[in-house]
N, C-alpha and C positions, 0 to 999 in steps of 0.2 A: 515529636510527641505533642499531644494536645495539652494545652495549658489553660487551667481555670483561673479566672480573675474575678474577685468580688470587689465591688466599689460601693462605698457607703456615702450617702449624701443626706445629712440630717437623719430623719426617720426612715429614709428610703434605702432599699437594698437591691442591687442589680447584679446579676451573674452573667458572665460572658465566657465563651470558649474560643480560644484561638486555634483554628485548624491548621493554619500555616502562617507564614510571616506576611503574606499578601492579602489574606482574607479573614474576615471576622464574622463569626456565627453567634447570633443571639440565642441564649438558652432560656433565660427568664427575664421578665420585666414587669414591674408594677405598673398596671394600666393607669393608675392615678397620677403617675409621674409625668409631668410635661416634658415633651421632647427637648425643649430648650434647656431644661435643667440637665438632662442627660448629656447634651452637647457640652455644656459648661464644665461638667465633671470630667468628661473624656478628652477634651481638647488637648490638654498638656500630655496626657498619658498615651493617647493613640496617634496624635498628630495626623499623618497622612491617611490613617485608617478611618478617620472620622467619617469620611464620605461613604465608606463601606457600611458603617454602622447605620447611617441614615437610610442608605439604599435598602438594607435588609428589612427594615420595618415596612417598606412598601414595594419591594421588588416584585412580588408575585403579581400584584395588580399592575405594576408598571409594565411587565412583559405582556400581559393581556391587552393593555391599552395600545401598546405599540403594534401588536399584531393586527388590531382592528383599524388603527389610524394610518398604517403605512400607505394605504390607498385613500385619497381624498378627491372627490369629484372625478373618480375614474383615473386619476393620475398616480402612478407609483413613485413615491418619494424615496430617496436615500435617507436613512435615519441613523444618527449616531448620538451616543450619549456624550454630554459635555460636562466638564468639571467647573462649577461656578466659583472659581478661585477669586478671592478678593471681595466677595459679596458679604454683607453683614449676616449674622446668624439667623435673624428673624426672616430673611428672604430665602434661606436654604434649608432650614431645619425640617427634616422629614420629606423634603421634596426631591424630585429628580428632574433633570433638565435634558431636553432632547432637541437636536437641530435637524430640521427637515430641509432637504435640498432637492431641487429639480431644475435642470436646464438653466443654471446660473442664478436662480432665485432661492432664497432660504428664509426660514423663520424659526422661532423657538417655541416649543411647547413645554410648559412647566406642569408636571403632574402634582396635584395637590392631594395630600393624604386624607383619608376618610375622617380622621378625628380633628382636622384643623377647623377652627371656627370660621364661619363664612362672614366676610365683611366687604361689601361692594366698594365702600369708600377706601378701605385699605388696599384692595386690589387695584383700584384706579391709580393710587400713588405708586404701588409696587410695579405696576406695568410700566409707568413712565421711567422709573429707576432702572428696570431690567432692560428696556429698549435702549436706554442710553448706554448701559454697560455692554450689551451685546451688539449694538448698532444694527439691530434687526427687529422686525415685528415680533411681538410676543403674544401667545395665547395661553390660557389656563385650562388644564384638563381636570375634570371632576368625575368621580364615579357616579354621582347622582346630584341633581339640582332640582329644586321645586320650581313650579311655574312662576312664583313670585321672584325667586332668585334669578331665574332666566330673564325675566322682564327687566329686572334691575340692572343686570349685566349689559343687556342690549341698550337700555336707556343711557348708560354711562359709556357706551361704545367700547366695552371691554370684550375682546375676542375670547371665545371659550369652546371647548368640546366636552361632551359628557358621554358616559357609557350608554345613556338612554337614546343614543343616536340623534342627539341634538348638537348642532354646531352653529357658530356665528364667527365667521372669519372674513370680515369685510376687506382686509388687506389682501387676502388671497384672490378675491374677485378682481381687484385692480391689477395684481400681478398677472393673472390669467389673461385679462384683456390686453395687457401690454406685451406679454411674452408668448402666450400659448394659443389662444383662440382668437387672436386679432384677425378680423376678416381680411382676406386678401383684396388689395386694391387692384382690380384688373380693368384695364381700358377695354371696354366692349364696344367702342365706336368704330375703330378701324384695326385691321389685323397688322401685327408686326410682320416683317418679312419672313421670319422663321415660321410664324403661324400660318401664313399663306402657303408656304412650301409644304407644311404638314397637311394643310387642308387639301391641297392638290394631290398629294400622295394618297390620302384617304379617298378622295373623289375618284381617282383613276385606278387605284390598285387594291382597294379593300375588297372588291367583289362582294360587297354586302356581308362580309365576315369580320369578326373581331380582329383587331390588329394590335400586336404587342408594341408597347411604347418603346421598348429597347430596340426592336427591329426597325421602327421608324427612325429612331435616332441614328442607327447605323446606316440606313439608306440615305438619309439627308446629310450625313457626315457632320452632325452636331452633337453637343454634349447632352447627357440626360437632363441636366439642369435646364438647358434651353428647350428641350422637347417638353419638359414638364410645364414650363411657362407657356409654351405654345398650346399645349393641350388644355391647360386651365383657361386660356382665352377662348378657345373653341367651345369649351364647356359653358362658359359664361354667355356665349352667343347662342347657346342652345343648338349647336350644330352637331355635337357628338355626345355620347354617354360614355362614362368610364366605370369599369368594374375591376376590383381586385380579386384575382383567383390565385390563392396561395400568396406568394410574394411578387407575383407578376401583375402589371397593370395593363388592361386591355381597353382599347378605344373602339367605339362602334358608331358610325354615322346614324343620325336620326332619320335620314331618308337617303335616297340614292339618285345618281344621274342628274338629269336636268332639274328636278325638284330641289335637290340639295344645292345646286349652283344658284338657282333663283333665290333660295333662302339666304344664301351666303353673300349674294351680290352687294347688298348695302355695306358690307364690312370689308370688301376686297379693295386692295390698293393697286396703284399703278406700279408695276415692278421696275420701271425704267427710272434710274437715278440721274443719268446724264447721257447725252448723245455727242459723239465726237466724229467728225468727218476726217477720214485718214486715207492714205494710199497704201497702208501696210496690208500685209496678207492675212486675212482672217477667214479664209474659205472653209476652214474646218469647223466653224461655228454655225449654229442653225440660223436660218432666215427668220426674220421677225418683221414687225411693223407692216407697212403696205406691201413689202415683198412677200411676206408669208401669206397675207390676205389674198394677194393676187393669185397665189398658187392653190388657194382653196375656194376661189369664187371667180366670177366673171370680171372682176376688177383688173384693169391694166396694171402691169408692173411699173414701179417708179423708175425714173431715169437713173437714180443712184441707188443701188441695192442696200438693203438694211439687214444687218446681222446683230445677234445678241450674244453677250459674253458676261459671265459673272464678274462683278467689279473686283473681287479678290483674286481673280486669276490673271490679272494683268497689272503692270506698273504703268500708270498713266504717263509718267515722265519719259517712258521709252516709246510712246506712240507719237509718230510724226503727224501732227494735225495740219490739215490744209484748208484753204479757202477756195472752193470750187469756182468762185467768180474770177479768180486769178490763176486758175490752173486748168489745163486742157487734158489732164491725166485721166484716161478712161478706167483706171483701176480704183477710182475713189469709191469708198463705202461709208455709209453712215453706221457707226458702231454704237449700239446701245449698251450702256453699262447697267446691268441688272442687280437688284438687291438680293436676289437668290440665284442659284445656278439654273439657267434655262435648259441646260442639257439633261437635267434630271427627268424632264417630262417631254422632251422633243420626240417627234415621230417623223421619220423620213426626211430629216434635215429641216424640219419646221417646228417652231415653238408650239406649245400646247394651246388649245383654243381659248381657255379662260384667261390665261396670261396675255395672250394676243389681244383679246377683247379689252382687257383692262389697260393695256399699253396704249390703246387708241382712244380712250375715253375723252381725252382733251382735244381730239380732232373733230372739228365741227362740220366737216364735209359730209353732206347727206349721202353721197355715194358710198362712202366708207361705212357710215352707220347702217345703211341698208344691207351692205355686203356682210357685215358682222352678224346682223340678225339672221340673215339667210344661212350663213355658215353654221351658227349655233343651232338653228332649227333642224338642219339636215345632219348634224353631227351625231354619230352613233355613240351615245353615252354608255 
């Protein structure tokens, strides 16, 4: 059953209706009565319900404010009402407290009732107390502030939001720069191995059509995180464009064939990490180095053949390394350990032309340089 309660304080009379044990509905209230007096009278009688009494005086505006404030700077925050337990009455009377959270960062917004007297000095002190209590940045929310009040708040560096679509949240700008919109630091000087592998895949296999990022990750046998870092690096080098279509990300080269190779050349790396001379059998791996170049040009084949293998495909400790100066074994081979898998782009048992060219960049033999240039010029991109 509903219960009517009348409370008398001096010359003031207040009527309340209890609808149930957990909720308090305000029936009448003398507008001249200060909210702090109401709180003083009701504290002992209502105890835990005092928060509900305060909330009801401003709850309609509070709901409207939360509806508009849930998105700030285009970011959707999780919003929850918090109980300011342990705070003195003058900091809580008539106010509601809300915690905004996004991606590990949070701050408090305090809704100020319309009839509260505005005092910038008081708010400056209150802000310090509230931030100490909540261990979080605090901002005040007003239904309306004048231009002078706004300027005073900004001058005192007091964060605020108003219904008039004015806001001053300097702490949020710092949070955003630290957590949300921090510019990615991408090394645009040289490609990472996975970036070069992705570039080669786009160069040889895109056919001037958009390529799904997840398909590229599957082809290269790398994680989506790795492919994202690689595509971001290619994007920073202005070698590709990226577009989101639905939930899928597509990559598109800015040009094709030889033109794309020439644009990318300053960023390309030597894929060879180490060369080992061995007499082990690696005949199933593609030719590379001078052996590959001799098969694509007029250059003579080297005395010791050269083959390429992905460094992760072999245990170096299991390879028997030899010194050809002290060995007469005709089965010797110079085995190049590559930073990405050379078999991804091999053709007819020979490594791809771009990787081949980059693997020989440190060779100062003019014959080799001329053969590479000739090979790339005649290559059908």
